N, C-alpha and C positions, 0 to 999 in steps of 0.2 A: 437602204437597199442597194442593189449592186449595179454593175455595169459590165462591159466586156472583160473577161478574165485574163486575156492573153498577156497583159502586162504585169500581172500580179505574181509575186514569188510563190512557187509551189508550196513551200513550207508554211507561208502565211495563210494561204487559202486552206490548206489542210487543217491547220490549227483552228482557224475561225470556224470552219464547217463542223469540226469536232466539238465545238463549244455550243453553238446555238442554231445550227441548221439554217443559216440565213438570217435569223433574227438578231444576230450581233449588230446588224446595221442600225438597229434602234439606238445603240450607243451613240452613233454619229448624230442621229436625230435629236437625242436628248441634250447634246451640247450646242446644237444649232440655235443661235438667237438667245442663248442664256446669258452670255457676257454682254455688258453694255459697251459695245465697241462704237466709238464715235468717229473713227477715221472716215472722211467723206468718200474715198474710193471704195471702201468696203461696203458702206451703207448704200452706195449707188449701184454696185454690181451684184449685191446679194440676191435681189429679186430675179436677176437673169440666171443665176445658178439654179434657182428653183424651177424656172421655166425650161431652160435649155443649157445644161452644164457644158456641153461641147462648145456652144457659142460663147459662153462665159470664158472658157479657156482661151479661145481665139482672141477675144477682146483683151484679156490680160496680157497675152503674149505681144499683141500689137502695142499696148501701152508701155510695157517694159522695154520693147525695142526702140520706142520713141524717146525714152529718157536719155539725158546726157550721160556720158561715161562715168562721171563722178556722182551720179544720183544717189548711190548707196551711202556715200559719205555726207552729201549735202541734204538729202531728203530721206533719211532712213525710214521714217514712219510711213511715207507714201509708198516706198518700195515694199516694206513689210506688209502693208495693207493689201497690196496686189498679190503678194505670195499667200496671204491668208485666204483670199478669194480663190486662188489656184488650188490650194490644199482642200478647201471646202468643195470645189467642183470635182476634184479627183475622188474625194471621199464619197460624194453623192453617187459616183459610178463604181464604188468599191475597188478602185485602183490604188492599192495600199502603198506600193513602192513609190510612185510619183507623188502621192499625198505626203508621204514621210519626207521626201526630198524637199518639197515646197515648204513644209512646216519648219524643217531645220534651217533652210535658207532665211526664212523670215525671222526665226528666233535669234539668229546670229546678228541681226541688225538692231535688236532692242535690248536695252540693259536694265530698264526699270522692271523688277520682278513682279510688281503689283499692277502694271498697266493692263487693262482689259484686252487690248489687242494682242499683247504677248501671251496672256492666258488663253485666248482663243487659239493661237498658234500651238500652244502647249497641249491643248485638248485635241487638236488635229493630230499632233504627234502621238498622243496616247492612243488614238483610234487606229493608227496605221501599224499595228503590231504585226510581226511575222513569226514570233516564237514566244514561248512562255517566259524566256529570259527577258525579252523586250517588254512584256507586260509588267514584270517586276520592276524594271528600270523606270518605266513610265510612272508607275505607282509611287516610286520614291520621289520623283520630281514633282508630282502632284502634291504629295504631303509637304515637301519643302516650300512650295508656293503657298499652301494654306497657312503655314506658320507665319507668313509675312503680311497677309492681308488682314483687314480689320474683322474680328469675329462677328458673325451675324450679318455681314455685308452681302451684297449681291454676289460679288466675286467669291466670297467664302462659301456661300450656299452652292454656287455652280461647281466649284472645285470639290466640294463634299460629294456632289452627285457623281463627278468623274471618278472620285476615289471609290465610290460604291460600285461602279461598273468595272473598275480595275480589279476589285476584289472578286466579283463574279467571274471574271475571266480567269482568275487563279483558282476557281472552284471553292472560294471562301464565301459561302452563301450567307452565313450569319453576320459577319462584319459588313457585307454589302447591304443587307436589309437594314442593319442598324443605321448606316449612313443615309440611306434613302428615306427612312422614317423620320430621322431628325431633320433632314433637308425639307421634306414635305411639310412638316409642321412649322418649321421656322419660316419657310417661304410664304406660308399662309398668313402667319402672324405679322410678317414684314411687308405684306402686300407686294410680292414678287411673282406675278402670275406665270411668266415664262419659266422661271425656276421651278415653280410648283408643278407645271406640266412635265418638265424634264424629270423631276423626282418621281412623279406618278408612273412614268414610263419605266424607270428603274425598278420600282416595286412590282410592276406588272410582269416584267421579264423574270424577276426572281421567283415570284409566286407561281407563275406558269410552269417553270421547270421543277418546282417542288410539288406540283399536282393540284394547287389551289386555283383551278381555272376560272371559277366564277368571280372570285375577287379580282383576279388579273383582268378579266373582261370588263369589269366595272371601271377599273383604272384606265385601261386603254381607250375605252369609249370617251372618257373625259378628254384625253389627248386629241382624239379625232374631232370632237366638237370644237375644241379650241382652235385646231388647225383650220377647220372650215370657216369659223367665225373670223379668223385673222388672215385668211387666204394664204396659209402656209402650205402650198401645194407640194413642195419638195418633201416635207415630212409626212404628208397625208398618205402617200402610197405605202410607205413602210408601216405606218400605224394600221392601215386597213389590212395589209398582208398579215401582220401579227394577230389582228383580230380574227382573221380566218384560221390561223393556227390554233388559237385558243378554242374557237368554236369546234374545230375538228377534234381537238383533244377531249372535249366533253360530249361528243357524239351528235352535235348539231350539224350534220353534213351538208344539208341543203343551204343553210345560211353561210357555212364556211365556203362552199363553192361560189356563191354569189360574191362574197368578199374577195376571194382569189381572182375572180374575173374582173372585178373593179380595179383591184391593185395592178393586175397584169396590163390592163388597158392604159393605165397611167405610166407604167414602166415602158411600154412600147412607144408611147407618145414622145418620150425623151430619149429613146434609143438605149434604154437600160436593159441590155441583153441578159446579163446574168440573173437579174431579178426575175425575168420571165421564166428562166430555167427552174429556179427554186419554186416559183409559184405554180408552174405546170406540174412539177413533181408532187407537190402537196395536193393539187387538184386531182391528179391521178389517184392518189391514195384515198381521197374522200369519195371519188366515184366508185372505187372498188368496194368501199364500205356500203355503198348503196346498191351494189351489184349492177351498176351501169357500165358494163364491161367495154362496149364500143367507145363510149366517151372516155373511159379510163385509158384505153390503149392510145387514143388520139393524144391525150394530154401527155402520157409517158413518151410517146414518139416525138413530141415537140421538145420535151425536157432533155432527152438522152443526148442529142448532139451538142447542146449548149453545155451541159455538165461535163461531157467527155472532153470538150475543148478546154475546160478549166483544169483537167488533169487532177481532180480531187478524187482520189480512190474511194473514199468513204461514200461520197455522193453518187459516184458511178455505180457502186455496188448496191446502194439503196434503190436506185432506179431499176436495176436488174431484179431485185427482190420483188418489186411491184409487178414487173413483167411476168415473173414466175407465178405470182398470185392470180394474175389474169389468165394465164395458160391453164392453171389448175381449175379455176372457175368455169372455163370454157370446155373442160373435159379433156385436157391434154396433160395428165399428170407426169408422163414420162419426160416430156420436154421441160416441165417445171422442175423435176428432180435434177435434170442435167444442168439447168441454170444455177440452182441452189447448191449443187455440189461444187461448182466453180466458185461461187460466192463464199462458201464456207470451207474452202480447201485448207485454209490456215486457221480455222476456228474463229474467223472474224477478227484476226489480229489488227487489221487496218480498217476496221469499221467503227462507227460510233457505238459506244457501249450499249445504249438503250435500244439500238436497232438490231442487235445480234439475236436476242431471244425470239422476236417475231420471225426471223429468218429460219430458225430451227423449228418453230411451230409450223410454218408453211411447208417445210420439207417433210415433217412428220405426217401432215395431212396428205401430201402427195404420195409418200411411200405407202400409207394406209390405203389410198385409192388403188395402188398397184398391188395390194395384198402383201406388201413387204412389212409384216407386222413387227419383226424383230428390229429392223431399222427405224420404223416409226416409234417403237417404244424407246429406243435410245435417244432419239431426237426429242421426244416428249419429256423424258427425264431431264435432259439438258435444259430444255425450255423452262420447266417448272423450277429447277434449281436456280436458274438465273432470275426468273421472275420473283421468286421468294427473296433473293438477296436484294434485288432492286427495290422491292416493296419495303423491306426493312430500312434501307437507306432513306427512302422518301418519307417514311413515317418519322424517322429520327430527325430529319431536316425540318419537317413541318412543325414538330414539337419545339425544336430549337428556334425556329422563326417566330413562333407565337411568343415565346419567352423574350426574345430579343426585341420584338416590336413593343411588347408591354414595358420592358425596361427603358427603351428609348422614349416612350411617351411619358413615363414617370419622370425621367431626367429632364425632359423639356418642360413639363409642367412645374417641376420643382424650381428650375432656374427662372421661369417666368414669374412664379410667386415671389421668389427672392428679389427679383428686379422691382416688382410692384411694391414690396415692403420697403425697400431702400428709398424708392421715390417718395412714398408716402411719409417716411420718417424725415427725409430732408425737407419736404414741403412744410410739415408741421413744425420742424425745428426753427425754420426761418420766420415763421409767423408767431409762434407761441413761446418758444424757448423755455418750455416748462417740462421737466422730466416726467412728471406724473402723467400729463396728457399724452406724451409720446409713448409711455409704457402701455397706457390704455389702448392707444391706436394699434400698437404692435400686438397686443393681446387679441384684439378683434381680427387683425390680419391673420394671426396664427390660427384662430378658430376657423376662419374662412378657408385657410390653406388645408386644415385637417378635413373639413367638410368636402372640399374639392377633391382632395386625394382619395377620400373614401368613395366618392361618386365614381371617380375614374377607375378605382379598383373593382367596384361592383360591375360597372359597365363593361370593363375589359374582360372580366371573368365570364360574363354572359356571352360576349362575343366569342371567347375561346370555346365555350361549350357548343355554340352554334357551329363553329368551324369543325369541331371534333365530330359532330353529327354529320355534317356534309362530307367529311373525309371518310366516314365509315358506312354511309347509307347510299344505296342505289336510288336515285331520285325518281325513277319511274315506278318501281314495284314496292319501294319502301322496305325492301329486304336488305340484309347486309350486302355490301358490295364485295367484289372479288377479294380485295385486300383484307377486309374484316372477316369474311368467311374463311379465308385461309388461316387467319390468326386463331379464330375460334376452333377450327378443325384441328389445327396443330396442338392446341391445348387439350382438346378432348382425346386426341390420339395418345398424347403423353400420359394422361391419366389412365387410359385404358391399358397401356403397356405396363405402367407401374403396378397396377392392381391385377394384371393378368385376366382382364375381362375382355369380352369380344367387342368389336366395333366394325361396322360395315359402312362403306361409302358408295353412293349412287350418283352417277353422272347422267343428267337428263337433258335431252336435246329435242326440240320440237321438229316434226317432220314437215317438209314442204312449206316452211315458214315464209320463204321468199314468194311462193305462189299467193299466199294470203296477202302479203304486202302489195304485190303487183296487181292483183285483181280487185282488192278492196281498199287499198290505201294503207299507208303506214299508221294512221290513227287506229285502224282495225287491228293491226298487229300489236300496237301498244295496248289496246283493250284486252287482247288475249293474254298477254304477259301479265298485266295487272290482275285480271280475273283469276288466272292460275295461281298467282302468288297469294291472293286472298283465300281461295279455296284450300290451298295447301296448308296455310297457317292453321286453319281450323281442323285439319285432318291429322296433323302430326302430334307427337307427344311433346310435353313441355320441354324436355331436355334435348330434343332433336335440333340439329343445326341445319338451317335451310337458307341458302343465299343465291344471289345471281352471280353466275360464273363468267358471263360474257355473252352479248347478243341474245340469242334465244336458248341459251344453255344455263342450267341450274345445277348446283351441287347440294346433295343431301347427305348429312353425316348422322348416323344412327348409333349412338353409344349403347352398350349393353344389348346389342341386337345381333343375333347370329344371322346367317344368310337366309334361312327359311323365313323368319319373321320380317327381315328387311325386304325380302322379295314380296311378301304380302303387303307391306306398307307402300311400296312403289306401285304395285298393281292397283291399290286403292286410288292413288294419285292419277294413274293412267285412266281409270274409269271416270274420275271427276273431270279430267280434261276433255273427255269425249262429250260431256254435257255442256261445254262452253259454247255459247252462241256467237257466231261471227257477225258483227255489224257490217253489212255489205249491201250495196244497191241490189234491188230485185233482179234476179236472172244471173248474177255473177257468183252465187254461192253453190251452183250445181257441182257436185263432186267434191266440195270442200268440207272438211271437218277437222277438228283439232285433235291431233294425235302426237305422241312423242315416242322416242326410242330411249332406252336407258341401259346402262351397263353397271354391274355391281362388282365390288371387290371387298375383301375382308382382311382383318389382321390374322385370321385363322391360318394363313399360309406362311406366317412368320414375317410379314411385311411390317416395318416399324417406322417408316417415314411417310409423310403425306404425299410427297412426290411419287413414291413407288405405288401407293394405293390408287391415287388418281390416274396415274399412267395405266395401271392394270384395268381400272374401271373404264378408261377411255378405249382401250382395245376391245373390251366387251361391248361397248357402245357401238363401235364400228361393226362388230359382228351382228348386232341387232339391226343396224342399218342395211347391211348386206343381205340379211335374211328377209327383207321386205318391209322393214320399219313397223311401227305401232306394236312394239314388243319390248320385253325386258330380257336381257341376257346376263348370265353370271360368267365371270372370268373362268376360262377353261381350267385354270390352275385350282379353282375352288369347286368345280362341279361335283367332285366326289364327296365333298363335305356336306352336301345338301341331302335332304330326305329323298327317298326313292320317288314318291309322287311328283315332287317339285322338279327333280332332275329329269324325269320323263317329260 
């Protein structure tokens, strides 16, 4: 995690932020304590780095000043150990330029390429990148060091983990996951707990940014338990922060906020200013998701000056997007549009890729609130196009990650079996010296190898099937999630266009859903969503596509359905929703009932892409909301294509 940003090169801060939004600090955590450094000065001062990095820096400076002038020549390991502590303290505060300077000074004093102290300094050097070119340079040096150490040793495993992180920083996810998986399995077999924790952090980071939040959460929880058990307080704050990030990404906002608060308190205690800025920004985003607008504004107000002082344009703009969302939720759409126009004036050229689409969606909502439907439609179209592209990338990466992890496990197990076979053969050869017995033993070992590989194959296929279900299913309603719904809808649309058959899309959004959550609790809101999903499944045709589109919003795709029949189907769902009972304490349900608004659009008007149809349906949905809610509206472009009674 970070420190005060004022000493950091702007290019480095921007590149780091563009990669991991503050979670790149986990790379520093993952190398801390991995190498078996025996230098007394390093082992003595490392706990002080964890408790108070600024005091550790002062102590190192005092010790270096007290050394004789020829200390670098006479006691190079002592001086290098002090530089390693200095680099570690700067890394703890995310001051990359001084961290890099200290690491290079220490590396210049040591010449044994396999010494753990030198490898520790090399890892600090690798963490202190300020450009993509420097990441590539660090990766080359890490690979050269790995070629010199004993395969399977602690140093080899730790360097393998560093290589995984360097690959992630170059956006090479598959090689990164391959290295982390091998290191994780090898460290477990070799009983290297520190390295195993570091490898689990690498896997967590990679899986989180590919959308596999639940698996990432399991891995990061192991790291947190290890840090607590071994009193690694410097690593604990970063792990808890990243845990909050994962929880926020999978919609567990209350738990995420609790994790952010805990991490923030730890950062404040050691004067880690930049980490508090990132944590406050993420806390603001989670509070917005819960509609806790006052708390969200307080968190964003704390984050804004810290991130502005760092001069990281991407993070400054992300903060302003959150302010715009708060303004919109508080009923100030004009001010929200003004902020978002400034943020998107260059189409998000200096923003992080996956934050641009939400900014367009927020501006679409604000423009719609101002009845600027043409501008809202343009922004919605841009949002949907970007979301679709991002979803394709994430799905491809997840598939590749599954294949890479499976291949890495197979390779590890194959090597382990071969090692066991060789050991068994040598043992029997020295005792028996009989070729027949050796061949029998090898045959048994081969049968065991085949059985073990078969088990691994079956178990891993089962795990892959479970991951595919998790990747495609909304955990609350058991309906297809947004990505899967978009995929099915796109396929149905392509089939309808190819056969010149009608297809209608309905976008459904519950009315006053926040009031239900506020008065009856989020459990009541979850009950309404699950009950509606169950009722709708029974009321729709077999070929209809129905999925959760986000929050309290659902998407219904009706193949072979013109607007008249589609409108009747949605009306049936609306009547079913009216019958849902809200579980709420007595006296709080007065005036509450379950209703929704819906907007319809069809291919009948020549629309041929899902983005276009959903955007047209969304505009109709806004019209239904403006007309008083609890109703269904057809896109005005389609109104003349319906029957006279329905149009009336």
